[in-house]
Structure formats: structure tokens, C-alpha cells
Steps between C-alpha positions, in 0.01 A plus 500: 500500500453873487182451272364242746548733795336786310199290414469365849510860638238627257271199585523572879439861457184416298373250747531760790352780268202278420438421863521875605294595199212267603493644857497856365225434252219536742330842495348616819179709454272668748132592485306701748124541560404811709736746641724533808299781695420359838148393414395844365213439273517707186151472385300338212695448175845523680766236535331376801234326268726241369417266202308187583462235231123473406486121562671544836258776583195283405613218715431688812302803408182358662707401821386611841831713517458787242828596311677821585792700358851537647536749793143453607474406870164329529450177679291210367629570139724319261791662315572332147753583225659354181858518402568520125863438397532464112762244400672516157469170295728255632567668843442291813437598853773313733432664833232724658431663828171677604526793756211673647474788760199455736345617820211347705179688527328288752614264780391198309755577230684191629231281340536659164570302183750556223446343146711483190391377155648452157312503179565124482241435759761421779372684804655481847371665825527499875471707817788750578641251749514218237698740284729537800438879506486547876268764666378796278481805732232771485721784579790474242548385133700176462621322188469125437680309221417166334739295296275381219715195444368370833142641565371282757683207345408594151732624233306775296784597276433242218145630492599867461638480142208686357569814704205492751466477866190571707488552873233586765515580882216518734309600688660724766814620329600833322749498224754777428672347206614169345814407311560204280879421429577259219816366347472427129729312253465448124409150367775250518680458179417203288886417470649256746749649737716189565721523187861403520595675181627852580357626170153384583516638840616837380227504243239426764648767729484757222145411417375556859690823541324641178152392569473646857519880382257416226249358735547776753454765235171320376375498866569872547320583164209277594466674844504839337232400255283358784543829694388693196197288452412537881521889455279504200237278659495709812458814291224338298312402812538854646352648190215240498421587877494873403252434210282304734492785751374721219232249406392454859443881539296522178271196630455657836393829329259311275351319805602152372590362839515128419749568215693740730529241774623241249761745364616602858529133600704432194728792570571401852571146423732588196701725742561200714596258225836438334550637138520140366154410631291806411397389153364160619317669787320753280423245235348266766323741719372834343297552182462869524188665343672852536638606158791676664581199726472256210727712288763528772480120531549450143791750486668338798471142364645629156786656669581198709490263197734753324746495801486121515571463133787743522641326806481158323671643201789647681554182706495299170760736354758471786454134510593468131798719565605283776448190294722642212788560749458165673499325147829669414664383820362163455636466159843601627481238776419236264786589275747488799366167600553375151863602523542339842341183369725468202821551726382233748439270195840564367650439846316166531295606810178337377311509846551885513417531128167314536424721809557823305307373196195398714515835679524686164182303362290577811606858497408539131153352568429715801273798466621847551222565754361237740147404432250688727355284798198304409172679623293319743243307318143401602435154623553216237239510240224234514222417275148542619386198698272261315237530777440871421226532254561760210131520363554745212705799384409829327686822351357827423650795309384844437301486163607843370864446550639233256845471677387406851536139577438229756608132494528203733740218420467135597740534792294787635720803384279809477599765236301820489607817336401852379647513151588831359233709659466650859119388520354164475516174703594133490365254757586108516325294769447137620198366690636266755355291796644368814792733526603666823821686402682590178870573458557731209822610353523835296704439191570860408574837668230744351484878576134607474357847451158616633269657238159499659290340786480167314882465470581166659772225497492186720286207585117465543333245717119407445357302784196252447232419747157331500359830334763495227805713461443783762837667590778643290846596662753700300872448605710789367871440425593867451197638328156520680232759527214455733268736291503228225162449326594277212340151532744302284560204512143410416500172680501400857334767717500737203537821698750785547626348835376444850837518676832663400828386640844623401747218523790689353765421233693181570649198313300240685154495668326259734132575442280355790150473354358451848603848602228693313236215457142595577285301726371194331786468242481138352849493375446606135695790379581691188882611510579771242811689401407834355630828376302816399585852393860448635695665211625379162720189478441415867425135583470233767641165465429264801511139569314287752776284657296320753144460606439383848165316521241525778543194726203377716238761589517807286452747784611474843263629763595822659673454825374711786551532881404741782765650706470698833777675672565774757696763328655827597681666217678419168462122448513289197355157433710323229335224299741250330413188291583295814355700775450830668713702750484838687756779444512770765604870465637702779201479710384243759471158367151383423328329800720669752362841529306434824770323694374155389612275216172465315510242218403561137169323416491320149145378423434521874811287599761656706853527357783655737755655264873416576708818445864506388564721803282342772630710780394836358141635501542763225712588210557348148475124501353208307328187624558143382246399240170344564473214238209520257486307166424803283702450178537748230338819565358718221310742725412589851199699622404608859158569649492676845251311725566699819743758667411523865652553845398153625538157337138418482356829416368581145503828312778659292681801664660752266861421448761551227393295204661152438681447175601189311805474262712238341875452583656230277298171554369633835211736573500761782191605687612825665330638824622841572284557798648860568229607736571480875405188690476138411219330313372147428517459126272231345578445135375263235789407271407356151785352271468407143 
């Protein structure tokens, strides 16, 4: 009886201990962007310029609301940011709250928008009222908090397991600081937690109590290594900028203004860019002629490579140390479960014995570290449609370099490489007909180096017309020089290039052949994958996954229309695939400057825009769209027909120039009209 009571008491203590242990396992962590200083802007390079993920930045960098830093109190701007919260292998985020300190900078702050996005493409957003934030004053700073398990009805926590959270506010809000609070627990044990055997439950509890400090120590070491890496990258960038300063002064003294401007622009952009993105930016944008600038770039890239290799080596070392410790604990647990299994078999408790045996087997097979999440893959691979006509294929290699190569497989995998020398080339191309778009996957992650003006890596498109092959477009994927004079490959247009486009380094490309096609293109094209003077052992391996054929008429006729409106100040015409609408600034709404409600004329027919705020005659607002069947837009051009004080007068008065730019799939015709007085603008809009 005494033995029975003792076992029962131990069993109860262990049950309570395991329950309390599970609750206490969660580790609360806080991450801050910016600083708490009452909206005091600390200048360029300070903590007010928070990190923004490059993909998140690219999503809205062309938006009408330009991005600004924390503590900057400008209206009509957006404030972006990205939280990075590294998780040790096996750790899981179980709760998260987002807190932000904000102040309105314009009365229209109530219409502002707050957006959150994880790296798993889950994005939620809404106006402040939809988030339940209430009024945001213009006189004091207030804090607003979002429970990320219920962000406008969406649970973001399962999508935060890779340690990234993006956000953006706009466009009349200033941000003092932002805080992300998360609760993290280790990965659940592979051992079942419903044993009846006291020995098995004790073994399980012992296992959990031992792995927690190991995982926490690993996370602390990882954080220290990441901090050291960040410090080294920052120091390397500062040194690089200093070297560029010296190169800039030298080029100015020598009178090389073009090169000086290139170095100055590079230096400015590098100062605004995160340390993780500088290498890709300088590779994709600046091929310096200045010896000092090129040397500085080479030294910087070499130093970054060394830092990254050291970082990877240190991370691998602490992972191996962690794995050795976990394996030791795992072996002990298996041994304890074996002992519990034998005891249950001897006692005749077969159900419990089977449960322990199955748990032991599953635990033995379980990896020490969970597998990393699968990367987002491109769309499913498809073969080239039968209706697409592949006419012929060709490869070219540099004759003086015997190690260069270029091949094309039957399933359209292009493999071109430099071999063991820095100079040379390999080009592999196919002549095709009837193709409108190509979807291409990059099979490797090359690191190119620039050696002369002919250094190139990417895709080449040659367009055929009634006069033969007339135009060549070079699409660089990390290495492109517009001073190129080399004419290889010696087929197609057979020239050094008529147009140069940097499309950046990515894993997946959608190449729209219509985009750069000359007038009279008959649908026949040479598509080439090429590499030249890109550094020894560099290569490109790419595959055409899908080719979308031209359906019906090859070229759609350009759409155009004439629009006439009475404008008095900053006004924008937004052109979408489904129609057009007006966007008004803080001035009087178009058509209402002279006490009337003059309609907009489209091809001479009146359209009376319906505003979102119909009872106001000025201020920021948008109209409901005027439906037009425009479809996909590749380019928009504007010709000014007339700018006059009266509707039917001709002539063009001198006003602030009109500009056109792209924002996502839409195009914006911006009419600043900063001069006093209202004018009738007559514009011819051409859409391709």
C-alpha cells in the first residue's frame, strides 16, 4: 500500500509539472524599429531609416505615395518597414502583437491605410477604422496595437514561422516607433504525452527539461553571430562609400563628369540601401570605368563574400554542437523508454507497452532538426505547346577558349559557361515563331564579375520583320554594360545591341516578347541564353517552362482617345485595364473652378465624373471609373493638343510639364498645373 501511494503521488506531481512546464516554455521576445523620441528625426543613416525588405520595397516603390523614414512628418507619403526575428530550428511563434506609435500630419489621416504582409504572400490591409483604431490626432502621438492572430479576421501567426513581417502605413501618418512582441516555444517533442507508465512520463519530462536550455543557448549564439555579421557588413559598406568619395573627387578633378555622376549616384543609393542588398545593387547597376571605383567595388565584394563564408561556417559549427547534445539526450530517452517498455511487458500491460514501443520507433526516426520550409516554387512546369514552331537552334563558343561551352537539351534546357578563364563566351539560342511570352526558370545561382565593356550575362532577343532581323535586345540578369561592342552571337540581328534592359537576378522570369518588339514584327524571334567575359567557372543554366503562343492577330492596334478637362492644380488621370478615373490633389476639383460643374470630354462626348465626396469642391478625392476596354497596358504616351483659358480655344499656354509613369498594372498621367488660374487641357492619350 505504501508503494502504491508513493507511485501515485509521483505520477500526480509529474502530471502537474508537465502542464506547468508547457505553459512556462513560451519565450517572450520584443523587437523595435525606430526609437522613442517624440518624432525627432535623427537624419540619414540613423535608426529612423529602418530596414525594408527589397521585395516589399519593390512592390510599392513606384507608387504615387513615396516612401519616407520614421519620424518624418510629411503628408502624401507612405511609411514602410520590415521586422526580422530569427528563430532557431524547431522554434515556433505561438502569439504575436504589433504596436505602433503614430500621429496624423493631415486632416485626411482618417482615410489612411495600414497593411501587413508575411513572406508567404499572405497580405491583409484596411483603413484605420477597419482596424478599429479610432481617430488618430494631429496634436499628440498615440499607440495602436494589433493582435496578429486576428488581423482583420486573418491569423498571420502560422505564416510568420520564417521570421519576417512587413508593414506599411500611408499616406498622412508619421511614425515614431514600432514594436513587435512574439511568444516562441520549441518544436513539440515527437514522444507522445499520454503515457500511463510513470517511468515513460518521467523520461519524457526529463527530455523536455534538457532540450529547452540547449535550444535557448543555440538561439543566443545564433543571435550573437548574426549581430557580428551585421557589424562587419556595415563597416565594409562605410569603407566602400569612403573609397567611392575618393574616386569621385579624382574624376571631378580630371573633368570626367559622366563617370563622376555615375559614382555619385551609386554612392547616394548605397547609403540608402540595407547591407544585405548592396552587392546585388552594384552588380546590377554600376559598371565603373574609374580604376579607383572598380577597385573599391572589387574589394567590397571580396570582403562581403568572406564575411558571408565566415558567418555560414560559424552557424554550421553551432548547429553541429547542438546536434551532438540533442543526440546524446535522444539516446538517453530511447534507453529509458526501453526500460519502461520491458517493465510494462512484464506487468502484462500490453496496450501501454505497444504505445511506448510505437512512440520509441517514431522518436528514433525523427530528425534532430525539422526540415526547412519548402521554398515557393514557380508555376507547374509545362512542355512547350505543340502549336509553337521551333524552327532551328544554334550554339556559339569563343574559338580561342577551349573550355567555354554552350548546349541546348531536347527539353529546352540552356547551359552556357565560361570554363576556367575570365574571358570568352557561350551562346545557345533557338529560332521560334508564333510566341508571345516565355516563362523561364534559372536553374543555378551564379555570381558574375565584370571584366570589360563586353561582360554580359542574360538573355538576347532578336526580332524579325519583312526586312529580316532588325532589332536586338539584351536582357541582363546581373551583368550588363551599355558600352558593349561585341556582336556575338553571329546570327539574328548580328549586332552589339539596340536596346539594353536590366531585369535583375531572380529564380523565375516571364519575358513578354511584345514589350520590346519593333514595328512590323512578324512573330519570328531568336531567343538566346548567353554569357561573356563574366569570370572563370561562371555559368547560366536556364529552362523554358512554358511558351505562350500568339493568338489571333499578332499586334493589337494602339488604343487612343482625346480627353479635355478644366484643371486648376495637381490632378492625375489614372489609366487601368478596365477604364480611367480622376484623382484630385488638395486643389479645386477639375471642372469646378469657375462655379460650374463642367464635364470631362472624351472624344468630344461629355462625361460628368462622380466623386467619392460629392459635397466638396476641393481636396483629395477620386472619381468612379469611366469604363473603357483597354486591357493590358505596356506603355502610355501623351501629346498635348491645347492648353487654353477657354474650352474651344487653341494654342498651348506654358504650364508645368505633364509626366507619365507606371504604378503596378496602372499608368498615371500627372498634370501638376502649379501656375495660378485654371486651364482647359486637351490631351491625346495613346495606349500600347
